[in-house]
C-alpha positions as CSV (number, residue, x, y, z in Angstrom):
1,M,14.5,-22.0,3.4
2,N,16.9,-21.0,6.2
3,S,19.3,-18.0,6.3
4,K,22.2,-20.0,4.8
5,S,19.9,-21.1,1.9
6,V,18.9,-17.5,1.3
7,L,22.5,-16.3,1.4
8,S,23.5,-19.1,-1.0
9,V,20.8,-18.0,-3.5
10,G,21.9,-14.4,-3.2
11,V,25.5,-15.2,-3.9
12,A,24.5,-17.3,-6.9
13,V,22.3,-14.5,-8.2
14,A,25.1,-11.9,-7.8
15,A,27.6,-14.2,-9.6
16,I,25.2,-14.6,-12.5
17,A,24.6,-10.9,-12.7
18,W,28.3,-10.1,-12.5
19,A,29.0,-12.5,-15.5
20,S,26.0,-11.1,-17.4
21,S,27.3,-7.5,-16.8
22,S,30.7,-8.3,-18.2
23,A,29.2,-10.1,-21.2
24,A,26.8,-7.3,-21.8
25,Q,29.5,-4.7,-21.6
26,E,31.6,-6.6,-24.2
27,A,28.5,-7.0,-26.5
28,A,27.7,-3.3,-26.2
29,T,31.3,-2.4,-27.1
30,Q,31.2,-4.7,-30.2
31,S,27.9,-3.1,-31.3
32,A,28.6,0.5,-30.5
33,G,25.9,2.8,-31.9
34,S,23.0,0.4,-31.6
35,S,21.3,2.7,-29.1
36,D,20.9,5.3,-31.9
37,T,18.4,3.1,-33.6
38,G,17.2,0.6,-30.9
39,V,14.6,1.1,-28.1
40,Q,16.0,1.4,-24.6
41,L,14.3,1.0,-21.2
42,E,12.8,4.2,-19.9
43,E,14.4,6.1,-17.1
44,I,12.2,6.5,-14.1
45,V,13.1,9.2,-11.5
46,V,12.2,8.9,-7.8
47,T,12.1,11.3,-4.9
48,G,11.9,8.8,-2.1
49,R,15.3,9.8,-0.6
50,K,14.3,13.5,-0.4
51,R,17.5,14.6,-2.1
52,A,18.1,18.0,-3.8
53,R,17.1,16.5,-7.1
54,A,15.2,13.5,-8.3
55,E,17.2,10.3,-8.8
56,D,17.2,7.6,-11.4
57,V,15.7,4.6,-9.7
58,Q,18.6,2.5,-10.9
59,E,21.0,4.8,-9.1
60,T,19.1,4.6,-5.8
61,P,20.9,2.3,-3.3
62,L,17.8,0.6,-1.8
63,S,15.0,-1.7,-2.8
64,I,12.5,0.4,-4.5
65,T,9.9,-0.3,-7.3
66,A,8.6,2.7,-9.1
67,F,5.8,3.1,-11.6
68,S,5.4,6.0,-14.0
69,A,2.0,7.4,-15.1
70,G,2.3,5.5,-18.4
71,Q,3.0,2.2,-16.6
72,L,0.0,2.6,-14.3
73,D,-2.2,3.5,-17.3
74,R,-1.1,0.5,-19.4
75,A,-1.8,-1.9,-16.5
76,V,-5.3,-0.3,-16.0
77,V,-4.3,0.3,-12.3
78,K,-7.3,1.3,-10.1
79,D,-5.8,1.6,-6.7
80,L,-2.8,0.6,-4.5
81,V,-4.1,-3.0,-4.4
82,D,-3.3,-3.3,-8.1
83,V,0.2,-1.8,-7.5
84,G,0.9,-4.5,-4.9
85,R,0.3,-7.3,-7.5
86,M,3.2,-5.9,-9.6
87,T,5.7,-5.5,-6.7
88,P,7.7,-8.3,-5.2
89,N,7.1,-9.2,-1.5
90,A,4.2,-6.7,-1.3
91,S,0.7,-7.8,-0.2
92,L,-1.4,-4.6,-0.5
93,Q,-4.8,-5.9,0.5
94,P,-8.0,-4.3,1.9
95,S,-9.5,-5.4,5.2
96,S,-13.0,-6.5,6.0
97,Q,-14.3,-3.0,5.6
98,R,-14.1,-0.8,2.4
99,G,-11.3,1.7,2.3
100,I,-9.3,0.2,5.2
101,Q,-5.8,-0.9,4.3
102,N,-4.1,-4.0,5.6
103,F,-0.9,-3.6,3.7
104,S,2.2,-5.8,4.2
105,I,5.7,-5.5,2.7
106,C,8.6,-7.9,3.3
107,G,6.4,-9.8,5.9
108,M,5.4,-6.8,8.0
109,G,1.9,-5.4,8.1
110,I,-1.4,-5.3,9.9
111,S,-4.5,-7.4,9.7
112,G,-7.8,-6.0,11.0
113,S,-9.7,-2.7,11.4
114,T,-8.9,-1.7,15.0
115,P,-8.8,2.1,14.8
116,S,-5.7,2.5,17.1
117,D,-3.5,0.1,15.0
118,E,-0.5,1.9,13.6
119,P,0.4,0.9,10.1
120,A,3.6,-1.1,9.4
121,V,3.5,0.2,5.8
122,G,3.2,4.0,5.7
123,I,1.3,5.8,2.9
124,F,2.6,9.3,1.9
125,Q,0.4,11.3,-0.5
126,D,2.3,14.2,-2.1
127,G,4.7,14.0,0.9
128,V,2.1,13.9,3.6
129,Y,1.9,10.9,5.9
130,W,-1.6,9.2,6.3
131,G,-2.0,8.7,10.1
132,S,-5.0,6.5,9.6
133,N,-5.6,3.1,8.0
134,Y,-9.2,4.2,7.4
135,G,-9.9,5.8,4.0
136,A,-6.6,4.5,2.6
137,V,-7.7,2.4,-0.4
138,G,-9.1,5.1,-2.7
139,D,-8.7,5.4,-6.5
140,L,-5.4,6.3,-8.1
141,F,-6.3,8.8,-10.8
142,D,-4.2,11.5,-12.6
143,M,-0.9,10.4,-10.9
144,E,2.7,11.3,-11.8
145,G,3.8,8.0,-10.3
146,V,3.9,5.6,-7.3
147,E,7.1,4.5,-5.4
148,V,7.2,1.4,-3.3
149,L,10.1,1.5,-0.8
150,R,10.6,-2.0,0.7
151,G,12.0,-2.6,4.1
152,P,12.2,-0.2,7.1
153,Q,12.5,3.5,6.2
154,G,13.0,4.9,9.7
155,T,15.5,7.6,8.9
156,L,13.7,9.7,6.3
157,F,10.1,8.6,6.8
158,G,10.1,8.0,10.6
159,R,7.7,5.8,12.6
160,N,5.3,3.2,11.3
161,V,7.3,2.1,8.2
162,T,8.8,-1.1,9.5
163,G,7.5,-2.9,6.4
164,G,8.1,-0.1,4.0
165,A,6.6,3.1,2.5
166,L,4.3,3.9,-0.4
167,A,4.9,7.4,-1.9
168,V,2.0,8.5,-4.2
169,R,2.5,11.7,-6.2
170,S,-0.4,13.5,-7.9
171,A,0.1,15.1,-11.3
172,R,1.0,18.8,-10.8
173,P,0.0,21.9,-12.8
174,R,2.1,22.7,-15.8
175,N,2.5,25.9,-17.8
176,E,0.6,24.6,-20.9
177,F,-3.0,24.1,-21.8
178,E,-4.0,20.5,-21.9
179,G,-6.6,18.1,-20.7
180,S,-8.5,14.8,-21.2
181,L,-11.9,13.4,-21.1
182,G,-12.7,9.7,-20.4
183,A,-15.6,7.3,-20.0
184,G,-16.0,3.6,-19.6
185,I,-18.4,0.8,-19.0
186,G,-18.0,-2.8,-17.8
187,N,-19.7,-5.8,-16.4
188,Y,-21.5,-5.7,-13.1
189,G,-23.0,-2.4,-14.1
190,L,-19.8,-0.5,-14.1
191,F,-19.8,3.1,-15.4
192,E,-17.0,5.6,-15.0
193,G,-16.2,9.1,-16.2
194,S,-13.3,11.4,-15.8
195,A,-12.0,14.8,-16.8
196,V,-8.6,16.6,-16.4
197,L,-8.0,20.3,-17.3
198,N,-4.6,22.0,-17.0
199,A,-4.3,25.6,-17.9
200,P,-1.7,28.4,-17.5
201,I,-3.4,31.4,-15.8
202,A,-0.3,33.7,-15.9
203,P,2.3,32.2,-18.3
204,D,5.4,30.9,-16.5
205,V,4.0,32.2,-13.2
206,L,0.7,30.6,-12.3
207,A,-0.9,27.4,-13.5
208,A,-3.9,25.4,-12.4
209,R,-5.1,21.9,-12.7
210,L,-8.4,20.1,-12.0
211,A,-9.0,16.3,-12.0
212,V,-12.4,14.8,-11.5
213,Q,-13.5,11.2,-11.6
214,A,-16.8,9.3,-10.8
215,R,-17.3,5.6,-10.8
216,T,-20.3,3.4,-10.0
217,F,-21.1,-0.3,-10.2
218,D,-23.8,-2.7,-9.0
219,G,-21.6,-5.1,-7.0
220,Y,-20.2,-8.6,-7.6
221,F,-22.7,-10.5,-5.5
222,T,-26.4,-11.3,-5.1
223,D,-28.5,-10.9,-1.9
224,T,-30.2,-14.3,-1.8
225,N,-33.0,-12.9,0.4
226,T,-34.2,-10.3,-2.2
227,N,-32.4,-11.6,-5.3
228,T,-30.9,-8.2,-5.9
229,D,-27.4,-7.0,-6.6
230,Y,-25.2,-6.6,-3.6
231,G,-21.9,-4.7,-3.2
232,K,-23.0,-1.5,-4.9
233,S,-20.5,1.3,-4.8
234,T,-20.3,4.9,-6.0
235,T,-17.1,6.9,-5.7
236,Y,-16.2,10.5,-6.5
237,L,-12.8,12.2,-6.6
238,V,-12.2,15.9,-7.1
239,R,-8.6,17.3,-7.0
240,P,-7.9,20.9,-7.7
241,S,-4.4,22.3,-7.6
242,I,-2.4,25.5,-8.4
243,R,1.3,26.1,-8.8
244,L,2.9,29.5,-8.4
245,T,6.4,30.2,-9.7
246,P,7.0,33.9,-8.9
247,S,10.8,33.4,-9.7
248,P,13.0,30.7,-11.1
249,D,14.2,29.9,-7.6
250,L,10.8,29.5,-6.0
251,D,7.7,27.3,-6.7
252,I,4.7,26.9,-4.5
253,T,2.0,24.2,-5.0
254,V,-1.4,24.1,-3.3
255,L,-3.4,20.9,-3.8
256,A,-6.7,19.8,-2.3
257,E,-8.7,16.5,-2.7
258,W,-12.1,15.3,-1.9
259,Y,-12.9,11.5,-2.1
260,S,-16.2,10.0,-1.4
261,E,-17.4,6.3,-1.5
262,E,-20.9,5.1,-0.6
263,G,-23.0,2.0,-1.1
264,D,-23.1,-1.5,0.3
265,P,-20.5,-2.7,2.8
266,T,-17.9,-5.4,1.9
267,A,-19.6,-8.7,1.2
268,A,-19.0,-11.4,3.9
269,R,-19.2,-15.1,3.0
270,G,-20.2,-17.2,6.1
271,I,-18.8,-20.7,6.5
272,A,-20.3,-23.3,8.8
273,P,-18.3,-24.0,12.0
274,N,-15.4,-26.3,11.5
275,T,-16.1,-29.9,12.5
276,I,-12.4,-30.8,13.1
277,P,-11.3,-29.0,16.3
278,G,-8.1,-27.2,15.8
279,G,-7.8,-28.2,12.2
280,P,-7.2,-25.7,9.4
281,V,-10.2,-24.5,7.4
282,T,-9.7,-23.9,3.7
283,L,-12.0,-22.6,1.0
284,P,-14.1,-25.4,-0.5
285,E,-14.0,-26.1,-4.2
286,V,-17.2,-24.4,-5.3
287,E,-18.7,-22.9,-8.4
288,G,-19.4,-19.2,-8.0
289,Y,-19.7,-18.0,-4.4
290,V,-22.8,-19.9,-3.1
291,T,-23.1,-23.5,-2.1
292,P,-25.2,-25.3,0.5
293,K,-22.2,-25.5,2.8
294,D,-21.4,-21.8,2.8
295,Y,-23.4,-18.7,2.3
296,W,-23.5,-15.4,0.6
297,S,-26.5,-13.7,2.1
298,V,-27.3,-10.9,4.4
299,S,-29.8,-11.2,7.2
300,P,-33.3,-10.0,6.5
301,N,-33.6,-6.3,6.9
302,A,-29.8,-6.0,7.4
303,R,-28.5,-4.9,4.0
304,G,-26.2,-2.4,5.7
305,Y,-24.4,0.6,4.2
306,N,-20.9,2.1,3.6
307,D,-20.1,5.8,3.6
308,I,-16.5,7.1,3.4
309,D,-15.6,10.8,3.1
310,V,-12.0,12.0,2.9
311,K,-10.8,15.6,2.6
312,F,-7.1,16.4,2.0
313,A,-5.1,19.6,1.5
314,M,-1.4,20.1,1.0
315,L,0.9,23.1,0.7
316,E,4.4,22.5,-0.8
317,L,7.2,25.1,-1.1
318,N,10.5,24.6,-2.8
319,W,13.1,27.4,-2.6
320,Q,16.5,27.3,-4.2
321,L,18.7,28.7,-1.4
322,G,22.4,28.7,-0.8
323,G,23.2,26.1,-3.5
324,G,20.5,23.7,-2.2
325,V,16.7,23.4,-1.9
326,L,14.6,24.3,1.1
327,T,11.4,22.3,1.1
328,S,8.3,22.8,3.2
329,I,5.3,20.4,3.1
330,S,2.3,20.9,5.3
331,G,-0.8,18.8,5.0
332,Y,-4.3,18.3,6.6
333,R,-6.5,15.2,6.3
334,D,-10.0,14.5,7.5
335,V,-11.6,11.0,7.4
336,R,-15.2,10.2,8.2
337,T,-16.5,6.6,8.0
338,R,-19.9,5.2,8.7
339,V,-20.4,1.5,8.2
340,E,-23.1,-1.1,9.0
341,T,-22.2,-4.7,8.1
342,D,-23.8,-8.2,8.5
343,Y,-20.4,-9.4,9.6
344,D,-21.1,-13.1,10.0
345,G,-22.3,-13.4,6.3
346,T,-25.1,-15.9,7.0
347,P,-28.9,-15.6,6.8
348,S,-29.1,-15.4,10.6
349,R,-28.7,-12.1,12.5
350,G,-25.7,-13.5,14.4
351,F,-23.3,-10.5,14.2
352,L,-24.5,-7.1,12.9
353,Q,-21.9,-4.3,13.3
354,Q,-22.0,-0.6,13.1
355,I,-18.8,1.6,12.9
356,R,-18.5,5.3,13.4
357,Y,-15.0,6.7,12.8
358,D,-13.7,10.2,12.6
359,Q,-10.0,11.2,12.3
360,D,-8.4,14.5,11.5
361,Q,-4.6,15.2,11.3
362,F,-2.1,18.0,10.6
363,S,1.5,17.6,9.7
364,T,4.4,19.8,8.6
365,E,7.9,19.0,7.4
366,L,10.8,21.4,6.8
367,R,14.0,20.1,5.2
368,Y,17.0,21.4,3.4
369,A,18.9,19.3,0.8
370,R,22.1,20.1,-1.0
371,E,24.8,18.6,-3.2
372,V,28.3,19.8,-2.3
373,G,30.5,19.0,-5.3
374,D,30.8,15.4,-6.2
375,W,31.7,14.2,-2.7
376,L,28.7,15.1,-0.5
377,S,24.9,15.2,-0.7
378,F,22.8,15.6,2.4
379,T,19.3,16.2,3.7
380,I,18.4,17.6,7.1
381,G,15.0,18.4,8.5
382,G,12.3,18.5,11.2
383,Y,8.8,17.1,11.3
384,Y,5.7,17.6,13.4
385,F,2.4,15.5,13.4
386,E,-0.8,15.5,15.3
387,Q,-4.1,13.7,15.0
388,D,-7.4,13.1,16.8
389,I,-9.4,9.9,16.5
390,H,-13.0,9.3,17.6
391,F,-14.3,5.7,17.3
392,G,-17.6,4.1,18.1
393,E,-18.9,0.6,17.4
394,A,-22.3,-1.0,18.1
395,R,-23.1,-4.7,17.8
396,D,-26.4,-6.5,17.5
397,L,-25.7,-10.1,18.5
398,N,-27.8,-13.3,18.6
399,N,-30.8,-12.0,16.7
400,G,-31.1,-8.8,18.7
401,L,-30.8,-10.4,22.2
402,Q,-27.5,-8.6,22.8
403,R,-27.2,-4.9,21.8
404,L,-24.2,-3.0,23.1
405,G,-21.7,-0.4,22.1
406,T,-18.2,0.9,22.7
407,R,-16.4,4.2,22.1
408,S,-12.8,5.5,22.4
409,V,-10.9,8.7,21.9
410,L,-7.2,9.1,21.0
411,E,-5.1,12.2,20.8
412,N,-1.6,11.8,19.3
413,S,1.3,14.1,18.6
414,S,4.8,13.6,17.4
415,Y,7.9,15.5,16.4
416,A,11.2,14.4,14.9
417,F,14.6,15.6,13.6
418,F,16.4,13.7,10.9
419,A,19.5,13.9,8.7
420,E,21.0,11.7,6.0
421,A,24.1,12.2,3.9
422,D,25.9,10.5,1.0
423,I,29.7,10.8,1.2
424,T,31.8,9.8,-1.8
425,P,35.5,9.4,-0.6
426,L,36.4,7.6,-3.9
427,E,35.1,8.0,-7.4
428,N,32.7,5.0,-7.4
429,L,32.3,4.4,-3.7
430,T,29.5,6.1,-1.6
431,V,28.9,5.8,2.1
432,T,25.4,6.7,3.5
433,V,24.9,7.7,7.1
434,G,21.7,8.9,8.7
435,A,19.7,9.1,11.8
436,R,16.3,10.2,13.1
437,Y,15.1,11.1,16.6
438,T,11.3,10.9,17.3
439,D,9.3,11.9,20.3
440,E,5.7,10.8,20.6
441,T,2.7,11.3,23.0
442,K,-0.7,9.6,23.0
443,T,-3.6,10.2,25.3
444,A,-6.6,7.8,25.3
445,S,-10.0,7.4,26.9
446,A,-12.2,4.4,26.3
447,A,-15.6,3.0,27.2
448,P,-15.5,-0.8,26.6
449,F,-18.4,-3.0,25.5
450,G,-21.1,-2.9,28.1
451,S,-20.2,0.8,29.1
452,C,-22.2,2.3,26.2
453,S,-25.8,2.2,25.0
454,F,-26.5,0.7,21.6
455,D,-27.0,4.1,20.1
456,L,-23.6,5.3,21.6
457,L,-25.2,8.3,23.1
458,T,-24.5,7.3,26.7
459,C,-21.1,6.0,27.7
460,T,-19.0,5.6,30.9
461,F,-15.4,6.3,30.0
462,T,-12.2,5.3,31.7
463,G,-9.1,7.4,31.4
464,P,-7.5,9.5,30.1
465,R,-4.3,7.5,30.2
466,K,-1.0,8.8,28.7
467,Y,1.7,7.1,26.7
468,S,5.0,8.7,25.6
469,D,8.1,7.4,24.0
470,G,11.3,8.5,22.3
471,N,13.2,6.6,19.5
472,F,16.5,6.9,17.8
473,S,16.8,5.3,14.4
474,P,20.2,5.3,12.7
475,K,21.3,4.0,9.2
476,L,24.6,3.1,7.7
477,G,24.9,2.1,4.0
478,V,27.5,1.7,1.3
479,S,27.2,1.5,-2.5
480,Y,29.7,0.9,-5.3
481,T,29.3,1.6,-9.0
482,L,30.9,-1.0,-11.3
483,D,30.4,-0.9,-15.1
484,N,26.6,-1.2,-15.6
485,M,26.0,-2.3,-12.0
486,L,25.2,-0.6,-8.7
487,L,26.1,-2.7,-5.6
488,F,24.6,-1.7,-2.3
489,A,24.3,-2.8,1.3
490,S,22.9,-1.2,4.5
491,V,21.9,-1.7,8.1
492,T,19.1,0.4,9.6
493,R,16.8,0.7,12.5
494,G,13.1,1.4,12.5
495,Y,10.1,1.3,14.9
496,R,6.3,1.1,15.0
497,S,4.6,3.2,17.6
498,G,3.3,1.8,20.9
499,G,0.0,2.9,22.4
500,F,-3.4,1.6,23.5
501,S,-5.7,-1.0,22.1
502,L,-9.0,0.7,21.5
503,R,-11.5,-1.9,20.2
504,G,-14.1,-2.5,23.0
505,T,-11.7,-3.8,25.7
506,P,-11.0,-2.1,29.0
507,L,-8.2,0.5,28.9
508,I,-5.2,-1.2,30.2
509,E,-1.4,-0.5,30.3
510,P,-0.1,0.6,26.9
511,Y,1.8,-1.8,24.7
512,Q,5.3,-0.7,23.8
513,S,6.9,0.2,20.4
514,E,7.9,-2.5,18.0
515,T,11.5,-2.2,16.8
516,V,13.5,-3.7,13.9
517,T,17.1,-3.9,12.9
518,A,17.3,-4.5,9.1
519,Y,20.1,-5.7,7.0
520,E,19.9,-5.4,3.2
521,G,22.2,-6.0,0.3
522,G,21.7,-6.2,-3.5
523,F,22.5,-4.9,-6.9
524,K,20.9,-3.0,-9.8
525,S,22.0,-3.5,-13.4
526,D,21.2,-2.1,-16.8
527,L,22.6,-4.4,-19.4
528,L,22.7,-4.9,-23.2
529,D,22.8,-1.2,-24.0
530,R,20.0,-0.5,-21.6
531,R,17.7,-3.2,-23.1
532,L,17.9,-5.5,-20.1
533,R,17.4,-4.5,-16.4
534,F,18.0,-7.0,-13.7
535,N,17.8,-6.1,-10.0
536,A,18.1,-8.3,-6.9
537,A,18.2,-7.9,-3.1
538,L,18.5,-9.9,0.0
539,F,17.1,-8.8,3.4
540,Y,17.4,-10.1,7.0
541,N,15.3,-8.3,9.6
542,E,15.3,-8.8,13.4
543,Y,12.1,-7.7,15.2
544,S,11.6,-7.2,18.9
545,N,8.3,-6.6,20.8
546,L,6.2,-7.5,17.8
547,Q,2.7,-6.1,18.1
548,R,0.0,-8.7,17.5
549,T,-3.7,-8.3,17.5
550,V,-5.1,-11.1,19.5
551,L,-8.7,-12.2,18.7
552,G,-10.9,-13.7,21.4
553,V,-14.6,-14.5,21.7
554,S,-16.5,-13.0,24.6
555,P,-20.0,-14.2,25.6
556,E,-21.0,-10.6,26.2
557,A,-19.5,-8.8,23.1
558,G,-18.7,-11.5,20.5
559,V,-15.3,-11.2,18.9
560,I,-13.0,-8.9,20.7
561,Q,-9.5,-7.6,19.7
562,S,-6.6,-6.6,21.9
563,V,-3.0,-5.6,20.9
564,F,0.0,-7.0,22.8
565,N,3.8,-7.1,22.5
566,A,3.5,-10.8,21.9
567,A,6.5,-12.0,20.0
568,D,10.1,-11.6,18.6
569,A,10.8,-12.7,15.1
570,T,13.2,-12.8,12.2
571,V,12.1,-12.1,8.6
572,Q,14.4,-12.8,5.7
573,G,13.9,-13.0,2.0
574,L,14.9,-12.4,-1.6
575,E,13.6,-10.1,-4.3
576,L,14.2,-10.3,-8.1
577,E,13.1,-7.8,-10.7
578,L,13.6,-8.2,-14.5
579,T,12.7,-5.9,-17.4
580,A,13.7,-6.8,-20.9
581,I,13.2,-5.3,-24.4
582,L,12.7,-8.4,-26.5
583,T,12.1,-6.5,-29.8
584,D,11.6,-2.9,-30.5
585,E,7.8,-3.5,-30.0
586,L,7.7,-6.2,-27.4
587,S,9.0,-6.0,-23.8
588,L,8.7,-8.2,-20.7
589,D,8.6,-7.4,-17.0
590,A,8.8,-9.9,-14.2
591,N,9.5,-10.1,-10.5
592,Y,9.7,-12.7,-7.7
593,G,9.6,-12.3,-4.0
594,Y,10.4,-14.8,-1.3
595,T,9.6,-14.1,2.4
596,D,10.5,-16.4,5.3
597,A,9.0,-15.0,8.5
598,D,9.8,-17.0,11.7
599,Y,8.7,-16.4,15.2
600,K,11.5,-16.8,17.7
601,T,9.1,-16.3,20.7
602,F,5.4,-15.9,21.0
603,I,3.7,-15.5,24.4
604,G,1.6,-18.5,25.2
605,V,2.6,-20.5,22.1
606,P,4.6,-23.7,22.9
607,N,6.2,-24.0,19.4
608,P,6.2,-20.5,17.9
609,E,8.6,-21.5,15.0
610,D,5.7,-23.6,13.6
611,R,3.4,-20.6,13.3
612,R,3.1,-18.7,10.0
613,F,2.7,-15.0,9.9
614,V,-0.8,-13.6,9.3
615,R,-1.4,-12.9,5.6
616,V,2.2,-13.2,4.5
617,P,2.7,-15.5,1.5
618,R,6.1,-17.1,1.2
619,H,6.1,-16.7,-2.6
620,T,4.8,-13.8,-4.7
621,G,5.5,-13.0,-8.3
622,S,4.3,-11.5,-11.5
623,I,5.1,-11.5,-15.2
624,G,3.8,-9.2,-18.0
625,L,4.2,-8.8,-21.7
626,N,3.9,-5.4,-23.3
627,Y,3.4,-4.7,-27.0
628,E,3.6,-1.2,-28.5
629,R,3.5,-0.3,-32.1
630,E,3.4,3.0,-34.0
631,L,1.1,2.8,-37.0
632,E,1.6,4.4,-40.4
633,N,-1.5,6.6,-40.0
634,G,0.0,8.3,-37.0
635,G,-1.9,6.3,-34.4
636,S,-0.6,3.5,-32.2
637,L,-1.5,0.1,-30.9
638,S,-0.6,-1.3,-27.4
639,A,-1.4,-4.4,-25.5
640,R,-0.5,-6.0,-22.2
641,V,-1.1,-9.4,-20.7
642,S,0.0,-10.3,-17.2
643,A,-0.2,-12.8,-14.4
644,S,0.4,-12.3,-10.7
645,Y,0.9,-15.1,-8.3
646,T,0.2,-15.1,-4.5
647,G,1.2,-18.0,-2.4
648,S,-0.9,-19.5,0.4
649,Y,-1.3,-17.6,3.7
650,F,-3.3,-17.8,6.9
651,Y,-5.8,-15.2,8.1
652,D,-5.2,-15.7,11.8
653,D,-2.3,-16.2,14.2
654,P,-3.4,-19.7,15.3
655,N,-3.3,-20.7,11.6
656,L,-6.8,-22.1,11.5
657,L,-8.2,-20.3,8.5
658,K,-6.2,-20.5,5.2
659,Q,-6.2,-19.1,1.7
660,D,-4.7,-21.3,-0.9
661,A,-2.3,-20.0,-3.5
662,Y,-3.9,-18.2,-6.5
663,T,-3.0,-16.6,-9.8
664,L,-4.8,-13.6,-11.3
665,I,-4.5,-13.1,-15.1
666,D,-5.2,-9.6,-16.6
667,A,-5.1,-8.2,-20.1
668,S,-5.7,-5.0,-22.0
669,L,-5.6,-3.7,-25.6
670,S,-5.5,-0.1,-26.6
671,Y,-5.8,1.7,-30.0
672,R,-4.9,5.4,-30.2
673,L,-6.2,7.4,-33.2
674,P,-4.0,10.1,-34.8
675,S,-6.5,12.6,-33.2
676,D,-5.4,11.4,-29.7
677,I,-8.6,9.5,-29.0
678,T,-7.8,6.1,-27.4
679,F,-10.1,3.0,-27.1
680,T,-9.2,0.4,-24.5
681,I,-10.6,-3.0,-23.7
682,Y,-9.5,-4.8,-20.6
683,G,-10.2,-7.8,-18.4
684,K,-9.1,-8.7,-14.9
685,N,-9.0,-12.1,-13.2
686,L,-9.8,-13.7,-16.5
687,S,-9.5,-17.2,-15.2
688,E,-12.0,-16.3,-12.4
689,E,-9.9,-17.4,-9.6
690,E,-11.6,-17.6,-6.2
691,Y,-9.7,-15.9,-3.4
692,S,-10.4,-13.9,-0.3
693,P,-8.1,-11.1,0.8
694,W,-9.5,-11.3,4.4
695,G,-11.2,-13.7,6.7
696,S,-11.7,-14.4,10.4
697,T,-12.9,-17.0,12.9
698,L,-16.1,-16.2,14.8
699,G,-16.3,-18.9,17.4
700,A,-19.7,-20.7,17.4
701,L,-20.7,-18.7,14.3
702,G,-18.0,-20.4,12.3
703,Q,-15.8,-18.4,10.0
704,N,-16.3,-15.6,7.5
705,L,-14.4,-14.7,4.3
706,F,-14.5,-11.5,2.2
707,P,-14.2,-12.6,-1.4
708,G,-12.0,-10.8,-4.0
709,A,-13.4,-9.6,-7.3
710,P,-14.4,-12.3,-9.9
711,R,-13.8,-11.9,-13.6
712,T,-14.3,-8.3,-14.7
713,F,-14.0,-6.6,-18.1
714,G,-14.8,-3.3,-19.6
715,V,-14.2,-0.7,-22.4
716,R,-12.8,2.8,-22.0
717,V,-12.5,5.7,-24.3
718,S,-10.4,8.8,-23.7
719,A,-9.5,11.9,-25.6
720,Q,-6.4,14.1,-25.0
721,F,-6.4,17.7,-26.0
């Protein structure tokens, strides 16, 4: 689909929505008062624009999908991967290692586990940016909500959000005594337990909250060497927080979190080398995950391990000052990862890998937001970020004949100043202007493969080398309110940081920042007396100096990875979202995303327009039915069934290894007693689709794939008090 086709579709959608809005307004006028007895769509407020007050998501002039705590609970959401399946044009997938995000939105993301790779989709927990892709796929538990902002968010969020931003907000302490207890079991040896306690310590002044969760399961696979379960995992999450409100104009929140995950590494599925040189390799049609052609097995005495430890702390202050709100958010995060993986996924000891990764970061943001009458709303602020990364990798190749290691060190600091304002010159017309300036410095030292002993105790480093850059990212937008519809359009700039490739290769000249100019237009509408919600958006993004991780095979080190400014590209697409109340007890939600990502240039590639982007499906979509009924005994019954579709995509830039399209079907049923005890049964991937979020080519060793979860089901019970 070319740009003219996308534009034609967008015009048609807008025309349909305009006609629907007029018809809906007339119908609502003829049936005035129906809202007094009928069910309406819930209002979801978002904070993604950092304004003086939270905004209704339908009044926010940008592409954003928001999920409340209730929506996350009804969908039995475990982590951000589940959130991605309910969001158009979002592919929120893990990588080949547990806990490492390879998130993509609107065609832009990363693919791999190189420690120096900057994300294209930024994650913000309670207002704090995660500077590392490691430790970024943890459990979502006791959340107030999740916001998915699609497209570049360079003005308010800064660098490394060329694809979009994910804003995760934990539940905050409240001035009332409440809590919950939960437990669950499922197939593959799943057991989980949780507890939340919220208590006022000094009424209306000081409140505290504690959320605790533990989960363990035996793994989805079998080690064919020992005939034992493989993929075992145990996770713990502890999140204490306090909120101090010494006066009506001031509130202070302190929140800490500890997350731990340990067990087996991600399961690799080895595939024999392709017999057709240059031809694409696809998953064979197999039963289960084991056939004579491909393997699920670890090498003898190479079971491996996975150990992730994440510590997080945040201090937030909101002070009503001068008619506005002064907000300060400071955060600290520490990530420690230790992994050993039989990476080739075959019975031979062809590629054993050990990873040692340590990252710590500190950031602080100070901003002031105010509404000046009905004509002006603005936010201004400053931001500072610093992090240190220490990375080590050891490889055991060719049955122990080659044993070598690599290490690298990265120091990174950045500061920024930003401002954004909504100006309303006419009653229904708003103009948005904004800009951000960022200054960044990186210092790197590296010891490539062959410069370190296998135990990583002895290394010969090169460096340090320094990289610095400044960036100016402006934004201009316009929105217009008409009847039950919000029309909006914008043009914005964004960028992804440059730096050094730190994955076992010599320390060379730094690659430069990746920049994007993004155009977006769309509408949001609430129709039929707020019983039908229909949103649509078009986007067209122009990228320069695209950073691409290039995989190669070295006789000395096996697979090696380097990052280059390899390409220029355009990414365009369409997003549709629909929510409808069919009856007072039955509702439907659906979305569709289309992404057309085309390379204009690609170094060393004769026909770049024929290449598909890595792990970017052209088509994504989901549909869900929700049923809720209040019972005469004071209890309630709720159910949800949903299906999410992901189109085909390639795992690599040469487009040799492909994942076919797949559909995942989930369902849940909950019964709440009058005593606030709830029983839930659920199932995921009920049709047992075979798919792999990640895969790679390994030269003479063939290919490997990292399969997704098969059919899972379980039972949960929770009690509110």
